[in-house]
VOGU-3710 file (C-alpha; in Angstrom, 3 decimals, decimal comma):
1> mllvqrppgr> -0,069/0,080/0,076  1,317/3,349/-0,809  1,680/6,072/1,697  -0,928/8,751/1,298  0,522/12,348/0,819  -1,249/15,454/0,114  -0,869/16,885/-3,265  2,168/19,172/-4,000  1,747/22,841/-4,131  1,752/23,228/-7,958
11> prrrsrlral> -0,882/24,375/-10,529  -3,045/21,413/-11,333  -5,444/22,755/-14,102  -6,571/25,669/-16,163  -9,450/27,396/-14,460  -10,642/30,670/-13,117  -8,646/29,928/-9,995  -5,206/29,758/-11,675  -4,328/33,264/-11,273  -5,251/33,255/-7,616
21> vaaavvtvtt> -4,473/29,933/-6,083  -0,889/29,055/-5,339  -1,015/25,504/-4,297  -2,642/24,925/-0,950  -1,381/28,342/0,277  -4,323/30,572/1,003  -4,363/34,230/0,341  -6,850/36,328/2,325  -6,491/40,021/1,832  -9,574/40,913/3,651
31> aglltaasmq> -9,155/40,452/7,541  -11,644/38,857/9,778  -12,706/35,890/7,807  -14,366/34,017/10,755  -15,199/37,156/12,722  -18,281/39,501/12,623  -16,390/42,343/11,495  -18,188/44,115/8,724  -16,838/45,123/5,239  -17,358/48,478/3,760
41> aeaaptllsq> -19,323/48,085/0,611  -17,614/49,314/-2,656  -19,297/51,935/-4,494  -19,129/50,019/-7,875  -21,611/48,993/-10,570  -22,597/45,311/-10,919  -20,724/43,047/-13,211  -23,470/41,927/-15,580  -21,822/39,898/-18,098  -19,861/37,057/-16,380
51> gkattassle> -21,242/33,534/-17,029  -23,847/34,943/-19,470  -24,556/33,431/-22,814  -21,928/34,629/-25,218  -21,712/34,231/-29,104  -19,304/35,488/-31,764  -19,255/35,931/-35,523  -16,565/33,487/-35,809  -13,824/31,530/-33,867  -10,182/30,942/-34,709
61> saafpasnat> -10,643/27,431/-33,534  -12,638/25,485/-31,032  -9,925/26,200/-28,359  -11,001/29,919/-28,267  -14,874/29,883/-27,844  -16,806/33,028/-27,232  -17,683/31,906/-23,599  -13,960/32,353/-22,761  -14,474/36,118/-22,764  -17,052/36,080/-19,973
71> dgntgtrwss> -15,804/33,266/-17,719  -13,994/35,619/-15,329  -10,568/33,890/-16,250  -7,936/36,014/-17,842  -6,100/32,919/-18,951  -8,640/31,897/-21,382  -9,751/33,959/-24,523  -12,028/34,314/-27,357  -10,309/34,620/-30,766  -11,998/35,284/-34,132
81> afsdpqwlev> -11,282/34,351/-37,709  -8,493/36,553/-39,583  -10,911/38,958/-41,278  -13,047/42,076/-40,929  -15,575/42,774/-39,353  -15,982/40,493/-36,528  -18,179/40,706/-33,251  -18,507/39,198/-29,821  -22,030/39,383/-28,206  -23,429/38,883/-24,617
91> dlgasasitq> -26,992/38,161/-23,634  -27,488/39,805/-20,310  -30,765/37,949/-19,835  -32,745/41,093/-19,415  -32,361/44,778/-20,393  -29,972/46,646/-18,145  -28,670/50,177/-17,907  -24,964/49,950/-18,917  -22,479/52,392/-17,457  -19,078/50,775/-18,114
101> vvlqweaaya> -17,374/48,281/-20,341  -13,920/46,768/-19,811  -12,071/45,050/-22,744  -9,025/42,965/-21,789  -7,396/42,454/-25,201  -4,897/39,867/-26,278  -2,194/41,245/-28,653  -4,691/40,783/-31,423  -6,797/43,894/-30,695  -9,016/46,360/-32,550
111> tafqiqtsnd> -8,049/49,731/-33,687  -11,621/50,551/-34,871  -14,471/49,226/-33,081  -17,879/49,948/-31,560  -19,882/48,878/-28,497  -23,384/48,367/-29,414  -26,583/47,439/-27,540  -29,971/46,033/-28,630  -33,164/44,853/-27,009  -34,219/42,427/-29,809
121> nttwttiyst> -30,786/41,202/-30,985  -31,635/42,710/-34,362  -31,589/46,627/-34,184  -28,423/47,907/-32,663  -27,442/51,046/-31,064  -23,857/52,402/-30,938  -23,029/53,585/-27,416  -19,282/53,796/-27,972  -17,126/54,196/-31,066  -13,274/54,515/-31,758
131> ttgtggtqtl> -10,773/54,371/-34,633  -7,747/54,657/-32,342  -8,031/51,627/-30,090  -4,772/51,045/-28,199  -5,325/47,369/-27,002  -4,348/46,312/-23,537  -7,043/46,900/-20,979  -9,641/49,445/-22,138  -12,009/50,895/-19,621  -14,932/52,665/-21,215
141> ntsgsgryir> -17,407/54,743/-19,560  -20,757/54,368/-21,546  -24,303/55,385/-21,216  -26,954/53,107/-22,844  -29,340/50,212/-22,159  -30,233/46,851/-23,648  -30,452/43,195/-23,121  -27,781/42,486/-25,847  -24,427/43,994/-26,053  -21,587/43,386/-28,479
151> mygttratpy> -18,019/44,480/-29,471  -18,203/45,101/-33,151  -14,672/45,201/-34,649  -14,161/46,774/-38,077  -10,319/47,282/-38,203  -7,644/44,901/-36,674  -4,407/45,947/-35,428  -2,651/42,832/-36,599  -2,947/40,179/-39,550  -4,612/38,056/-36,941
161> gyslwefqvy> -8,267/38,266/-35,789  -9,780/39,921/-32,794  -9,111/38,250/-29,408  -10,236/39,174/-26,015  -9,313/37,568/-22,553  -12,492/39,188/-20,961  -15,247/41,322/-22,113  -16,820/42,784/-18,844  -20,035/44,668/-18,746  -21,042/46,739/-15,719
171> gtpatgsgcg> -24,128/48,592/-15,028  -27,584/48,311/-13,225  -29,670/44,980/-13,773  -33,306/45,572/-14,684  -35,734/43,845/-12,354  -39,087/42,110/-13,013  -38,571/40,682/-16,425  -40,661/37,777/-15,411  -38,734/35,061/-17,446  -37,484/32,385/-15,126
181> ttdaalnmpa> -34,184/30,340/-15,149  -35,775/27,089/-14,054  -35,975/24,470/-16,754  -39,718/23,646/-16,940  -39,019/20,554/-19,240  -36,558/18,925/-16,903  -37,526/15,297/-16,361  -40,969/15,787/-17,934  -42,604/13,268/-20,119  -41,000/13,500/-23,514
191> tassvenasy> -42,008/11,798/-26,876  -40,602/11,925/-30,462  -41,673/11,056/-33,970  -38,947/8,391/-34,005  -35,725/7,425/-32,456  -32,533/6,378/-34,333  -32,321/3,407/-31,837  -33,143/2,489/-28,204  -29,898/4,173/-27,115  -31,193/7,572/-27,985
201> pasaavdgnt> -34,608/7,915/-26,408  -36,777/11,208/-26,320  -36,372/11,304/-22,445  -32,527/11,918/-22,971  -33,146/15,296/-24,031  -34,951/16,512/-20,940  -32,742/14,652/-18,330  -30,287/17,497/-17,535  -27,475/15,416/-18,796  -25,394/16,602/-21,725
211> gtrwssafsd> -23,839/13,328/-22,089  -27,088/11,751/-23,193  -29,218/12,569/-26,295  -32,154/12,037/-28,330  -31,526/11,033/-31,960  -34,180/10,721/-34,662  -34,466/8,559/-37,864  -32,693/9,998/-40,977  -35,573/11,790/-42,558  -37,644/14,900/-42,672
221> pqwlevdlgg> -39,617/15,976/-40,900  -39,166/14,880/-37,220  -40,205/16,258/-33,848  -39,462/16,052/-30,201  -42,283/16,987/-27,700  -42,532/17,676/-24,071  -45,518/17,693/-21,822  -45,015/20,456/-19,203  -47,950/19,070/-17,064  -50,221/22,075/-17,480
231> tqsicgvtli> -50,500/25,286/-19,400  -47,485/27,468/-19,114  -46,412/31,016/-20,343  -43,189/30,159/-22,419  -40,636/33,016/-22,583  -37,571/31,132/-23,792  -36,224/27,885/-25,256  -32,706/26,480/-25,291  -31,660/23,861/-27,850  -28,295/22,080/-27,205
241> weaayatafq> -27,675/20,256/-30,579  -25,407/17,299/-31,184  -23,644/17,578/-34,800  -26,865/16,421/-36,310  -28,858/19,636/-36,096  -31,723/21,316/-37,909  -31,201/24,131/-40,284  -35,039/24,709/-40,627  -37,332/24,108/-37,734  -40,304/25,620/-35,634
251> iqtsndnatw> -40,861/25,809/-31,807  -44,590/24,975/-31,534  -47,141/24,894/-28,586  -50,360/23,239/-28,009  -53,066/22,876/-25,319  -54,608/19,796/-26,628  -51,601/17,958/-28,283  -53,420/18,208/-31,535  -53,734/21,802/-32,682  -50,204/23,497/-32,913
261> tsiystttgt> -49,027/27,088/-32,844  -45,533/28,164/-33,969  -43,932/30,587/-31,576  -40,596/30,612/-33,330  -39,395/29,590/-36,846  -36,198/29,729/-38,766  -34,578/28,323/-41,864  -30,921/29,351/-40,900  -30,353/27,196/-37,913  -26,838/27,200/-36,825
271> ggtqtlntsg> -26,617/24,273/-34,439  -24,644/24,289/-31,370  -26,358/26,021/-28,397  -29,258/28,044/-29,567  -30,998/30,350/-26,944  -34,379/31,540/-28,324  -36,661/34,268/-26,878  -40,255/33,374/-27,295  -43,717/34,478/-26,527  -46,500/31,884/-26,234
281> sgryirmygt> -48,366/29,515/-24,035  -49,416/25,761/-24,001  -49,116/22,534/-22,039  -47,216/20,835/-24,847  -44,069/22,101/-26,715  -42,095/20,663/-29,425  -39,184/21,275/-31,690  -40,559/20,512/-35,331  -37,619/19,995/-37,746  -38,260/20,274/-41,446
291> trataygysl> -34,628/20,299/-42,855  -31,565/18,490/-41,660  -28,139/19,906/-41,745  -26,563/16,400/-42,315  -27,408/13,231/-43,676  -28,346/11,808/-40,327  -31,314/12,812/-38,321  -32,058/15,398/-35,778  -30,267/15,169/-32,416  -30,536/17,092/-29,076
301> wefkvfttgg> -28,443/16,749/-26,170  -30,988/18,863/-24,222  -34,270/20,708/-24,946  -34,838/23,363/-22,197  -38,005/25,506/-21,686  -38,354/28,606/-19,510  -41,408/30,122/-18,257  -42,581/33,213/-16,680  -42,498/32,897/-12,765  -40,396/29,793/-13,330
311> gstggpspsp> -37,583/30,677/-11,002  -35,276/33,686/-10,948  -35,732/36,561/-13,203  -33,405/37,343/-15,893  -34,555/35,333/-18,830  -33,359/31,950/-20,228  -29,996/31,054/-18,972  -28,654/28,218/-21,078  -27,069/25,445/-19,159  -25,497/23,027/-19,209
321> sptgtggggg> -24,213/23,313/-22,806  -20,959/21,933/-23,740  -19,930/24,982/-21,763  -22,066/24,659/-18,925  -22,600/24,380/-15,197  -24,141/21,604/-13,176  -27,603/23,206/-13,039  -28,961/23,361/-9,678  -32,528/22,463/-10,525  -31,951/18,761/-10,845
331> gtgappasfw> -30,566/16,586/-13,566  -28,821/13,260/-13,587  -27,574/12,379/-10,098  -28,868/15,493/-8,323  -29,589/15,016/-4,767  -33,062/15,799/-3,372  -33,534/19,012/-1,467  -33,590/17,173/1,724  -30,001/16,031/1,153  -28,709/19,670/1,864
341> gdtstipaat> -30,493/20,110/5,085  -32,766/22,938/6,205  -31,212/25,816/4,093  -33,804/28,259/5,592  -31,742/28,355/8,754  -28,404/29,389/7,176  -27,409/32,739/8,762  -27,221/35,775/6,524  -23,513/36,570/5,653  -21,837/39,439/6,849
351> hvlevkitnq> -19,327/39,356/4,007  -19,950/37,772/0,425  -21,551/34,491/1,356  -22,158/31,974/4,066  -20,724/28,470/3,888  -22,300/25,577/5,578  -20,538/22,049/6,091  -22,927/19,125/6,372  -22,326/15,674/7,425  -23,251/13,002/4,777
361> tngqypdsqv> -21,292/10,065/6,002  -24,450/7,900/6,487  -23,727/7,594/10,265  -20,162/6,465/9,839  -18,751/9,535/11,620  -20,393/11,951/14,075  -20,304/15,679/13,593  -17,552/15,875/16,155  -15,297/13,987/13,779  -16,134/15,735/10,514
371> ywsfngqtas> -13,584/18,569/10,226  -12,911/21,498/7,860  -9,604/23,441/7,592  -9,143/26,769/6,024  -6,824/29,806/6,455  -5,061/28,244/9,342  -8,234/27,370/11,316  -9,514/23,818/11,803  -12,760/22,814/13,617  -15,305/20,088/13,615
381> iaqqqyidmp> -18,701/20,889/12,317  -19,968/20,162/15,874  -17,841/23,029/16,931  -18,424/25,347/13,911  -20,710/24,563/11,079  -20,736/27,964/9,307  -17,989/30,101/7,898  -18,614/33,788/6,819  -16,609/34,051/3,632  -15,184/37,451/2,570
391> ansagrmyfy> -14,093/38,777/-0,884  -10,683/38,281/-2,113  -10,467/34,846/-0,696  -9,001/31,983/-2,740  -7,334/28,600/-2,205  -8,354/25,260/-1,043  -10,772/24,162/1,879  -9,866/20,804/3,307  -12,126/18,153/4,865  -11,113/15,416/7,142
401> lgqpngqyyd> -12,829/12,372/8,809  -11,885/10,916/11,984  -9,193/13,428/13,142  -7,673/16,758/11,748  -4,918/16,227/9,205  -5,671/12,471/9,003  -5,412/10,125/5,953  -9,111/10,515/5,177  -9,253/13,841/3,429  -10,272/15,780/0,390
411> fieftvgstf> -10,774/19,377/-0,713  -12,477/21,942/-2,963  -11,059/25,006/-4,699  -12,476/28,388/-4,828  -12,208/32,096/-5,451  -14,483/34,529/-3,873  -14,907/38,164/-5,322  -16,932/40,948/-4,060  -20,033/39,744/-6,148  -19,341/36,271/-7,149
421> invdttrvdr> -17,689/32,866/-6,299  -16,029/30,328/-8,430  -15,786/26,944/-7,030  -15,190/23,262/-7,976  -14,678/19,813/-6,664  -11,841/17,938/-8,245  -10,407/14,488/-8,895  -7,366/15,776/-10,639  -5,058/14,454/-7,931  -7,046/11,694/-6,312
431> fglklallvh> -10,399/10,644/-4,818  -10,391/10,893/-1,110  -13,999/11,747/0,086  -17,268/12,112/-1,490  -17,980/15,677/-1,754  -20,938/17,650/-3,337  -21,509/21,578/-3,452  -24,738/23,657/-3,712  -24,259/27,353/-4,349  -27,441/29,454/-4,005
441> shdgsqqqvg> -27,759/32,992/-5,344  -29,852/35,880/-3,804  -32,044/35,714/-7,008  -33,062/32,153/-6,115  -30,957/30,321/-8,721  -28,621/27,607/-7,667  -26,125/25,155/-9,004  -24,672/21,977/-7,636  -21,725/19,860/-8,545  -19,755/17,023/-7,104
451> esypvfqesr> -20,434/13,271/-6,575  -23,975/12,165/-7,513  -26,621/11,221/-4,994  -26,466/7,444/-5,569  -22,672/7,560/-4,761  -23,432/9,228/-1,535  -25,936/6,565/-0,683  -23,605/3,559/-1,224  -20,924/2,405/1,195  -17,100/3,367/0,615
461> sqtfsrfqss> -16,258/-0,315/-0,179  -19,082/-0,318/-2,792  -17,651/2,647/-4,532  -14,090/1,240/-4,552  -15,497/-1,998/-5,906  -17,550/-0,380/-8,570  -14,435/1,592/-9,700  -12,373/-1,598/-10,033  -15,032/-3,367/-11,970  -15,757/-0,362/-14,267
471> vptefkqlat> -12,308/0,164/-15,581  -9,830/-1,795/-17,794  -7,031/-3,946/-16,368  -4,502/-1,141/-16,525  -6,483/0,986/-14,089  -7,727/-1,542/-11,613  -4,748/-1,256/-9,247  -5,799/2,366/-8,645  -8,501/1,026/-6,456  -5,956/-0,757/-4,153
481> dqapygipsp> -2,801/1,252/-4,205  -3,988/3,769/-1,593  -6,887/1,880/-0,192  -8,744/2,408/2,030  -7,859/6,158/1,931  -8,303/7,022/-1,680  -7,898/6,397/-5,273  -5,030/8,177/-7,014  -5,198/9,618/-10,489  -3,301/7,542/-13,045
491> gndpafqpgg> -0,735/10,171/-13,557  0,197/10,014/-9,775  0,341/6,203/-9,854  3,792/4,535/-10,282  2,457/1,929/-12,844  1,800/4,693/-15,292  5,085/6,638/-14,576  8,371/6,062/-16,459  9,604/2,648/-15,745  6,204/1,417/-14,442
501> qyanymtsya> 4,188/-1,476/-15,898  1,985/0,817/-17,996  4,526/3,573/-18,715  3,798/3,334/-22,510  -0,043/3,122/-22,227  -0,629/6,533/-23,944  2,489/7,115/-25,867  1,700/5,525/-29,192  -1,604/7,063/-29,434  -0,359/10,452/-28,515
511> aangdtsdtt> 2,545/10,040/-31,209  0,016/9,236/-33,745  -1,854/12,552/-32,940  1,161/14,927/-32,838  2,525/14,489/-29,267  5,853/12,575/-29,611  7,504/13,743/-26,571  5,400/13,336/-23,550  5,228/10,390/-21,176  1,953/8,627/-20,124
521> aqifgcggtl> 2,017/10,326/-16,868  2,390/13,814/-18,260  -0,476/13,140/-20,731  -2,754/12,175/-17,833  -1,525/15,313/-16,001  -1,411/17,669/-18,902  2,279/18,279/-18,322  5,171/18,696/-20,633  4,462/20,117/-23,899  0,646/19,739/-23,080
531> sgnptlcagl> 0,814/22,223/-20,324  0,062/24,844/-23,056  -2,132/22,834/-25,405  -5,468/22,124/-23,385  -7,291/21,034/-26,514  -4,789/18,256/-27,411  -4,473/17,171/-23,751  -8,306/16,786/-23,383  -8,401/15,024/-26,768  -5,846/12,410/-25,782
541> nrhvaqlpsa> -7,368/11,846/-22,389  -10,735/11,331/-24,024  -9,626/9,420/-27,042  -10,903/11,946/-29,493  -7,819/13,645/-30,693  -8,108/11,671/-33,901  -11,422/13,077/-34,771  -12,170/16,166/-36,604  -12,047/19,209/-34,399  -15,762/19,727/-34,488
551> qqsipgnfyq> -16,370/16,131/-33,084  -13,873/16,519/-30,198  -16,195/18,524/-28,037  -19,181/16,262/-28,240  -19,362/14,368/-24,907  -21,114/11,358/-26,661  -17,748/10,723/-28,357  -15,640/10,644/-25,083  -13,896/7,487/-23,842  -15,313/5,240/-26,644
561> aapanyyakf> -12,039/3,396/-27,143  -8,659/2,769/-25,398  -6,177/4,073/-24,761  -8,161/6,700/-22,613  -8,301/8,058/-19,061  -10,837/5,626/-17,572  -10,149/7,159/-14,166  -11,641/10,346/-15,374  -14,501/8,510/-17,203  -15,482/6,817/-13,974
571> whqnainglq> -15,815/10,199/-11,908  -17,731/11,694/-14,732  -20,177/8,926/-14,777  -20,671/9,299/-11,078  -20,962/13,067/-10,998  -23,918/15,380/-10,780  -24,889/16,010/-14,496  -21,663/14,070/-15,488  -19,459/17,105/-14,667  -16,235/16,763/-12,883
581> ygfpydddag> -12,371/17,454/-13,063  -10,967/14,100/-13,915  -7,768/15,715/-15,319  -6,241/19,262/-15,394  -7,988/20,487/-18,662  -11,249/18,788/-18,205  -12,767/22,228/-18,612  -12,116/22,110/-22,334  -15,459/21,674/-23,856  -17,099/22,612/-20,584
591> qssdisvnnp> -17,040/19,113/-18,830  -15,403/20,257/-15,476  -17,138/20,779/-12,130  -16,049/24,532/-12,127  -19,136/26,642/-11,463  -19,396/30,482/-11,303  -22,360/32,103/-9,422  -22,960/35,775/-9,151  -24,484/37,566/-6,107  -24,092/34,313/-4,085
601> qymvvavgw> -26,041/33,935/-0,832  -24,747/30,699/0,555  -22,982/27,584/-0,220  -23,580/24,171/1,328  -20,671/21,541/1,190  -21,842/17,919/1,752  -19,032/15,708/3,033  -19,466/11,939/2,599  -17,657/8,724/3,266
//
């Protein structure tokens, strides 16, 4: 048995935390983390754009999606094609008063561009214009309003395209839009005109899992229908298409499942994630496809429906796309509300948000033996269950069972700003304890990530046994090397390191796809030359590097053949909505457990055995 050691203090992955987390060393620039000392509020406008649906006129490649410019991470960027004009657009979810825009340019910046707003995504008003852009960080004071805002570039400074690390929009959000963010179609009865085969049922498009999909027969027309259970006022629809999408389709509603009314129609569908603003009502809603984009059928990862009064205001917020978050309203493996305890008794935070630690060890450990450790303080949840978290906090919070600093441990990673939290669970280094997070915003929306509810319900020995029976021979020893304390990731196991039994497991496949220098351990850990190539590292771990680039971000293609990171596959299969960090660049194509929540109210951390 290997001696269990805590992970060394080195960067593990690309994420929003990278610029702020230096290993397990925690930086807290605001004093009084665990005291009642109040913080003086900053007189600053609200950041409206972070995490919102973002689109662009073009991409340089799939490695530089539009969403990178609104993810709060200055280490990721959007980059366009090498031509003029180009644009980057954010849907703020509802009309807002816009007072400031901050552009953080990569070296490929605009000398001439406009900032434009719109309420209908068709008619645009220019609220800022320049022909002498300087690049770098440009802070623009503006006066305007709209639901949609875009940077419209007309002249590039370089032969390359336009590239933004961050596109930040500040202002005052409107209230009372009435369009909720709760998915009314989630887990509701779904039917379809046909299915490709039994592996792709209609129900897969409303299960909250972007790793499952509905797929139709290879003919026109086809439809997918959801029974909402009663008449609803429908204000938005999000379609998350597989590669087999519709170029021409309608969104139709009905009260009797016989007479249908079209509330949206297009003949120029683009595939990907389409967020549609609609106005209509009905008990039944369907996507009615009339023209396919490919020789295959119609295929949807998710069909989401948003209604007035259906959760927090602010319009339809697509999730989880292949960019997306865990989606707090349910989905595959999501725990019931009772799992998180009575959240109504969580104290109001003095600072940014209140953190509650809850015992989900199924009676294996009393509260007096469930410990948390952060910023030099360690306590059991019997002693202190709540933590008042201030802004400018970043790092890891550790959890222990039995005794402080014992061998049964795990951690979460987070960054807390004045108006947001970015947080994740991670299996990049190892599995130690079952962990799940619920983050609740002041607007009523919430997200959850971590191990799925069935995993929490089973015993520790069952989890280890299922892992061993689920993975190929090369990975089976991971379940015993550190047992019973944890399961190491393959890159941290001697068998996959130079000189080990499986040292060459990934190397031939990597060489065939352009990586001739990295070891198997480096490939699993995105080290060596892969440290600067997230797309290739993700492609190798998921065994999709040999596919066309457009196919490499489709979850249904992941882990379909060896060699692959079957350790990561297991933790995705056992995570809420299939989202987890199984290797450092697992956020490529949006498959990680990293979530970002604006205006957070509280976070619940469930610690399991």
